[in-house]
N, C-alpha and C positions, 0 to 999 in steps of 0.2 A: 433558556428553554421556554421560558414564559413567553418571549418575544416570538420563538418558533411557532408556538401554539397560535398566537394571534394572526401569524402570517397564514397558517393553515385554514383558519376558521372563516377569515374574510374573503370575500369574492377576489380573486386573483386578476391582475392586470392580464395574465396569459388567457384566463377565460374570457376577458372582455375584448380580446384580440388587438390590444394595443402594443404588445411588446413581442419580439423575437424569441419566445420562450418555449421549449419543448419539455413538458414536465408531466404529461398525462401518464398514469399508471400503466394503461395498455401499451402506450408507446415505448415507455422505458423498459417494459419487460420484453417486448419485441426486440428492441434495440440490444439489450443484454444477449438475447439468444443470437441474434445475427452476428454481433461482435464476436462472441466466443467462438462460433462456428467458423467466422472469417479468419480468426486468429489461428485455429487448428490447422487450417490448411494454407496458411500464408505461406507464400514463396520467397526466396531472396529477393527476386527482382521487384517484388511488391512493397518492400521495406525500404523506407527512406531513411538515410543516415546523413548527419550534417557534414557538408563538404568544406574545403578550406576557405571559401569565400563566404561562409555563412549560410549558404543557400542549401536546399535539400538535394541529395543527389541519390540515383538508385545504388542500393548497397552492392549488388553483384556486379553490375556493369562497370561501375567506377572504381570500387574499392578493390576488387579482385583482379580486374584486368591488368593492371600495372600497380606496382608497389613502390613507396617512397625510397626503399632501400637499394633500389636498382636491380634487384634480382629478377624481376618479372614473376616471382612467385606469389600467389594470393597471400595476403595478410589479414583480410577481414572475413571472419566466419560468423554466420548467424544461424545456420541450421545444422550445428554440430558436424560430426566426422563420419557419419554413417557406422558408429560404433555401438549403437544402443543394445544389440544382442549381447555384445561382449562384456558390457558392464551392468546388464540387468539383473543378474544374480546377486551382485555385490549391493546394488540399491535395494532390491528386496529384502536382503538380510538386515540392512541398515535401518529401513524405514517402513516395514510393514507391521502390523500388529493383530495378534490372534483375538483378543478380546473385541477389538473394533469390528472384526469380521463377523464375530458371534452377535453383536449389537445389530449390525446392519441385517443380518439374516433373521433377527427376531424382532423386526419392526422397531429397531433402535431402543430396545428395552432388555435389560436384564434384571431378574428379581431372584435373590437368593435369601431364604428366610424372610425377615421383614425389611430388608434393605433393597430398594429398587433404584437402579440407575437408568436415567433417560438420556439419550445422545441426541442433540440436534441433528436434523436430517442433512444438514449441509455444514461441513467443518473441514478443518485441517487443510492439507495441501491443496492448492488451486493448480490449474494447468500451467499458468505462468512460473510458478514456483518449481513444480515438477520439472519443467523444462529447463529452469535455470540450473537446477542441481544436477540434472542429467548431463547437460552440457559441460559442466565442471569437471564431473567424472570423466566424460569422453576426453576432455582436453588433457588430463592427466594421463589417460591411456594413450592418447595419440603422440603426446610428448613426454615420454618418461624420463629422458635425460636433460629436458631444459628447465630452466628456472621458470617458474609460473608465479605470477602475482595476480591478486585480485584487488580491484579498485574499490576499497570499502568492505562491507560484508555482503556475501551473496544474497542473503535475506536476513531478516531480524529473527533468528532463532540460535541460541547459544550451542545447542546440540549439533546442529547441521554445520555451523562455522567451525566448531571444534573438530568435527570429522574431517572437514577439508583442510584444516591446518595439519592433522595428523598425517594427511596424504602428501604433505610436503609443498602445500600452497602458502604463499606468503601474502599477508594482508596488509596493504598499504592504507592505513586509516587516515581520514581527513583530520587537518588540524586548522581550526578557524575556517571551516568550510573548503579548505584546500587540500588536495592530495600531491605529495611530493613524489614527481616520477623521475628525479634526477638519477636514481640508481638503475633505471630501466634501460637495458640494451636492446640493440637491434635484434638479437638472437633469442630474446626472451619472449614470453607469452603473457598477455595481460586478460584476465577475464573482467568484462563489464558486467556488473551485477543486475539484478531484475529491476532495481530502481532506476537504471541508466546513469549516465554521467553527463556533465555539463558540457556545452559545445567547446568550451576551451580545454577541458580535460581531453576530450575526444581529439581535437586538433594536436595538442601535444603528442598525444600517443601515435598519431598519424604520422608526424614529422619524425619521430624516433624511427619509424619503420618496422616496429615488433609486430608479433602476430597479436590480433585482437580477437577474442571470442566474445560476442556480443550476446548477452542473455536478457536484454532489456524487454520488459513484459510488454505485449501487444497492446494491452489497456493503456499503459503509460504512453505509448507511441501515438495512440489516439488523442490523448490529452496534448501531447507535443503538437500535433497538427492544428489543434484548435487554437493554441496560444500562438503559434506561428501564423495562422490566418488573421487573428486579431492584430497582431503586430503589422502585417502587411497592409491591413485597411486602416491603420492609424488608431487602433483602440488599445487602451491600456488594459493589461490581463489582471483581473483582481482574482488572486488565487486562494481558495480556501485551503489552508494547509498549514504545516509547521515550517517556519522560515529556515530551520536547522536541519530539516530532514532531507536526506539524499535525494529522494524523489522530487521534492518541491524545489531544490536548488537546481536540479537538472531541468524541470519543466519551466522554471522562470527564466533559465538562460535562453530558452528558444524564442523568447521575445526579442533577445539581442541579435538575432539574424538580420533585422532591419533597422536601418538608421532611424533613430528616434524611438525604436520599440522599448516600451515600459512595462514593468510589472508592480504590483502591490500585493502583499501577502497577509491576510487575516486568518486567525486561528478559530475565533469564536464569534457567536452573534454579538456579543458586546463589543469586539473590536470592529465589526463590520458596522455596528451602530455608530462608532466614531466617525468612520468614513461618511456615513449619512449625514452626521452632525456637520462635517465640513461642507458636504454638497450643498446643504440647506442653510448655511451661513451661521451655524451655532458655534463652531469651533474654527480658530484660525489655523492657517497653514503651517505656522511655526509649532503650534501646539500638537498638530497631527504628526508631523515629522519627528517631533521629539520622542513621541510614543512609538513610532515605527521606524526609527533610525536603521535598524538591521533588517527591515522587512521589505524595503522598497529598493527599486534599481537605482544606480548611481545618478545623482543630480536630479532626483525625482522632484518635480515641482507640481503640487497639488492643483494650483489654479489652472495650469496648462494640461496636466496629464489625467485629471479626473473629469474631464469633459466628455469623453467618450470611453466607456467601459465595457468590457467582456468578461463574464465570470468563467472561471475554470476550477478545478480542485484537484488536490492530491487524491488519488483514486481510493485511498484506503480510510478516508474520513467518514463520519457518520453521515449517511446519505440524507436524511431528513434535514440535517442541519446545512448541508450545501445547498440544498433546494431553497430553504428558507432564507439563507443569506442572499441568494440571487433574487428572491421575491423582495426582500427588504430593501436591498440597493435600487432595485428597478422601481419601486414605489417611490423612493426617495428622490430619484432623478425626475420622476414624472411631477412630483409635488413642487420640485425646485424650478424646473424648466418647462413644464407642460408635457401632456402625454404624446404629443406629436414629435417633440424633440426626443423624448425617451424611445419612442418607436425607431428613430433613426440612429441613435447614439447609445443604446444599450443592448447587449445581447447576452443571453445566458443559456447554457446547455449542460444537461447532466452528464458528466463524465466519471461518475463512479463506476468502478469495474464491475462486470457482472458477479464475480466470484464474492467480492466484498458484500454486494447487495444480497445475494443469495444467502450468505452466512448471517447477515442481519436479519433477514426476513425468517429464516429458520428459528433463530433465537426468539424473535417476537412470537412466533407460533408456539414454541415450546413453553414460553412464560404464561400462556393462557392456562396451562395446567396448574395443578397445586404442586409446588415444589416447596421443599424445606431449605434447601440451600443449592446454589448454582457454583460450579468450579469452571473456570476460564483458564485454558492452558495455552501459553505462548510467551514469546519474548516480551520483557518489559519495555523495550524500544521499539515493538511492533505496534505501528499505528492502527492497523485493522483489529488486532487483539484488544487494545485499550478501547476501541469503539465498542466491541462486544461487551466488554466488562462494564462499560457505561450503560449500555441498554439493560444488562443483566441487574445492575445495582439499583435501577428505578423500581423493580418489582420485587426482589428477593435477596436475601443475605448472599453476597457473592465474594468468592475469594478468587483473585487472579494469581495464579502460580506460573513461574517461568518454566518449570521443568517437574516432571513427575516425582523427582527426588525431594521436592519441597513439601510432600506429603510423608509424614512419618507415622507409619501404622502402629509402632511400638511404643512411642511416647503420646501418641494422639494429638500431635501438634502439627499445625499447618503453617509453613512460611509462605507469606503472600505480600503483595504491594497494594495496600488500599488505593482506590480511585483518587487521582490527584495528588498522591503523595510521591516523594522521590526515594523514599527509603522503604525497605522490607520490615515486616513485623511478623511477630509468631503469635498465633492464636491456638490456645488449649481448648479442649472439649468443643471443637467446632462442629464435630458430628455426634450427636446423641449416642450414649453408649447402649441403649436398648430402646425398643418401641419401633413402630413402623416409621421409616425415614424415606423420603423420595429426593434423590440427589440428580440435578441436571448438570449436564457437561457440554462443553463446546470448545472449540480451539480456533485459533487464528489461521490464516491461510499459509502461514509459513511453519506450522507445527505438523512434524510427521506423524503418522499413524501409530508408530510404535511408541511414541511418547504419550499419545492419547491413551493408548491400551494400557502403559504402565500406570498412568494416573488412575485409570478404572480399577486396576488390581489393587492399587495402595488404598483405594477407598474401601474396597471390599475387606481387604486385610485389617483396616482400621476397626472394623466390627468383627474381627476374629474369623473372618471367612478366608480360606486359602484360595487365592485366584487359580491355583493350578487345578483345583477341584472343579471349576466351572467348565462344564462342556455343553 
């Protein structure tokens, strides 16, 4: 983070006009608004899906016009099945929250006695997540008698995934980064999650000829297009993300659509710094690859493949860190090869999704207030939720809980996972028993409103306040 601060404080190469960088706050804000609006009205014909030869083909025209199983029946669906009205009441009963509605109606503030709860103004389910969950419900309604599989988790939220399992949807979880589709038959249905799947997985399913219900988020598709363009132009995609994350694996695979397409994944500023050390001759290729053996494309050659770099990111990473990594690597290339070389051989674009950015911005705004404690609700494997917890932890005592049930009002214990830990822990007396207290709360983009509302109710109950009495 210290490096990130240095990157922000110094005059940027972008400001000096020497690199292809788009990072002004006004541009980013406008881009987010345009991207979100475009995604909401996106038609089938506008969505590109990977074809059998590795190129991008229009989903509707090519995927639905003819099917590999020879039936002529459409097998690829990206806009649901027109059953939204039929499943809406079930969705509402599963995922809405009364206390969340009250908070929004009262300027995101509820005060009872001397306990005040403040909700960040952007929180919970984003449009992409709502769409993914809705299409999964529609698929179950459309194919009540078929076996339905899900390629991994639909989103990273245990409550939502458990609900889908209870509906009879079978999860095919990846092992060593791969999903075994050998049991899928032509008559089956496979839901592609909001994170997307790799081009290899997509092609396997297409060859099987089963029905595919594609819920890949539009923001993820935007990153895929960026990575594909890098590969097409001979640039290695340097991806800020987690190499084992479903989205990052799917994104990295887009580079493989072109012969010689390469990717390299870094998670932190420190790891990006090692790439810079190689670029500037302070680290050998062997030492770099020893550290990143699992994070680079097959047969990656740093001397060959780090000459031209395009930066992209997993959409749910901490936005400021993605920007700082792009800045750091761009400066490194300029120092090593000169600014004219960097201008021609380095590209970076902000591809953090609008929902992720909006939730991070809302947390930053909330943290300007005096808060005694912050509660972040969302899956422990949810990258965007972890980013929110990281932001909060910089300013206030923060508890990341996976589910509302982790807050026990009777014992006064909260079960949570500390930032950077892989294990849960329990904390007693996390909420003072008396005296004025201000609690902030937010939730990742995969957390439904009912779980946020339940968490709010349990916080009030911890202070002896019956949530049912709050009107």
